[in-house]
N, C-alpha and C positions, 0 to 999 in steps of 0.2 A: 425577475427573469432577465438574465444577461444575454447579450448577443454572442455569436461565435467569436467575433474578433475580441470582445472583452474577455471572454473565458480563455481564449488562446493567449492573449497578452499576460494575463495573470498566471497561467500555467507556465509560460516561458520564463517569467520572472522567478517563479518558485523553483523551476528545474535548472535554469541557467543557460539554455540555448534553444533555438528554434530548429526543428527538424521535421521531416515528413511524418515520422511515427507519432510525434506529439500532436500534429494536426489530426491524424487518424484517431488518436485516443480521445481528443476533445469532441470530435464529431460522433464517435461511437458512444461516448457517455451521454451526449445530448440526446441522441436517438433513444438510448435505453431509458433515460428518465422520461422522455416524451411518451414512450409506449406505456409506461406505468402511470401516466397522468401526473407526473411530478414536474416541478420547475427545475431549472438549471441555473445556479445550484439549488438543491432542495431546501425547502423551508425547514425550520426546526422540527415541526410535527411530521413532515414527510421523511426527514432523515431518521426519525425514530422507527419508521416502518421499512427502512431500506437495508438490504443486504446485497453486497456486490462481490462476485467471484471474478478474479482476474487470472488469466491463464498464461501470462507471459511476464518475465521480469525484464521489460524493455521500456523505452521512453513512453510508449502508448499506455503502459500500466500506470505510470506516474500521472499522466494526463487524466486518465479515468478517475484516479483517486482524488485529484485536485477538483475536477468538475463536480463530482458527487459528494465530496467531503467525507467519504467513507474512510475509516481508519482501522488499522489493526488493533489499536488500543481500545477502541470502542466496540470491537468485535463485529463491526459492520462491514469490514473488508476481509475477504478470504483470498488467499493465494494458493492456487493449484498449479503445480509446475508441469504443464502440458507442452509448453513451447509453442502454443498456438496464439495468434493475434486475435483474441476473443475475450469477451467478458459477459457475464450473466448478471441480470438485474432482477432482484426479487422484491416484491411488495408483500411484506408480512401481513398487511391488513386484508388483502384480497387473495393471497396465496398464488398470485399470477407471477410468472417469471419468463423473461425473454433472454435468450442467448444470441449475441450479435458477433458475427465473424467477419473480419476484414478480408476482402477478396483479393486474390492474386491478379484478377482481371483488371482491377482498378490501377494497379501499377503498370500493367501492359498498355492501358488506354490513356495514361497520363499525357503522352505526346499529342493525342487528338484533342484534349481539352486545353492544352497550353502550347499551341503550335509556334508561338513566338519565342519560346524558351529552347535553347540548344542543349543545355546540360540536364542530365537525368534528375538531379536533385531539384533544380529550378522548375522543371516540368511538374514534378510531384507537388512542390509547394504551391504552385499556381493552380494546378488541376484540382487539388483537394479543397480549394476554396469554392469551387463552382460545381464540382461533380455531384450528381444526384445521389442520395442515400442508396437508391436501388442498385447503383453501379458499385458503390464502395463496399456495401455490406450485404451479407445474408442474415436473415433473422429467423430464429427458431423459437416458437413458444414451447417451453419445457416445464417439467415438474422438478422441483428441488426438494428432496426429503431432508428437512431440518429436524433436529432433536432439541430438547431444552438445553443440551450442552453446547449447542452451536449459537445460541442467542446472546445478545448483549445482556449485561447484568453481572452480578457477583458470581464467583466460583460456586458451582452447584455440587461439586464432588471432588474430593481429593483422596488419593490412595498412594501408598508408598510401594515402590518396586521391591519385591522380596529379594532381588539379587543385589542391587546397588544402593537401595534405600532412598533413591531420589523420589520426591513427591511428584505425582502426575495429576494434572488437573483436567476437569471437564470430560471425563470418560475416555481420555486418549490412551488409557492403559491397554495392554494385551493380556487376556486371561488365558493361562496355560496350566493345565492340570489343576484348575480351580484357584490358581494363585495369580495375583496381578504383577505384571512386569512392565517396565518402560519399553518403548519401542527400540531404542538403541540396544538394550540388552537382549532382545529377542531377534530382531531382524537386522542388526548391524546399523551403523550410523554413517553420516557423511564425514565424520572424523575418525581417526584411529590413533593407537598408541597413547591413550590418555593417561596422564599421571599428574597427581596433585603436586604443586610446586609452592615454594615461598617466593616472595617478590620484594623488591625494594619499597620502603615506605609503606609497609603493610598496615600501619596504624592510621594512615592518613584518611580523613573524611572531608567532605565539602566544608563542614564547619571548621575543622582544623586548618584547612587550606585557606579559608577566608581570613582567619586570624593571622596567618603567616603573611598574607598579602596586604593587610590593612596598613596603610602608611602611618608611621609613628610621628607624633608631634615633636617639636624641638625640645620641649621639656622632658619628654620620655627619652629622647636620645641622650640628653644630658645626664639623666638619672642612671643610664647604663655606663656613663664615663664619669665616675665620682671626681676624678682629678680636675675636671673642668670647672667644678664648683668651688674650689679652694682659692 
């Protein structure tokens, strides 16, 4: 179990800078893990039972991911784009879940907890070190309906979109008139005017690039210049 200051320092090192949102995220994650009965950061066995939903793409989200060790690649981290400074922590072993929301009141009360600081940022940085959890956060016990397609592990289902042919994994297809479609084909996408292109160095791979960048010995360089051997 690490202290707040230890987790904050590690989070700052990973993210690159200290800010109030990062402090909020670290404390939010610590509270969420504590409500589940987990350590911060979680042990390996606890991590196997943890799912975290993050509702904002801000510094606090990075802090939550750092403290919990939840990752998109492990499928233990889920991003829902609500634009809310909140995160939900799910214990797969007990089926208990807690949604924690950062309060606006905490920002308003920062000067009262850091009266010696004159600047807003400094007030928040100082206040969030001492402010009680009950002032900084609202906590909701919630139910999260997860399917086998939401859980960590190998891909459980793959289908091809009947319109574009793209493979869709883990039940994320949309079925229309009995046929599977990818969501971009049915509901539109965040991108537009898509067209396949050719690009420079299309045959490059990490293996080929490594060979290109491997320094040549003096003998190899001489072999490339036969005149130097005569």
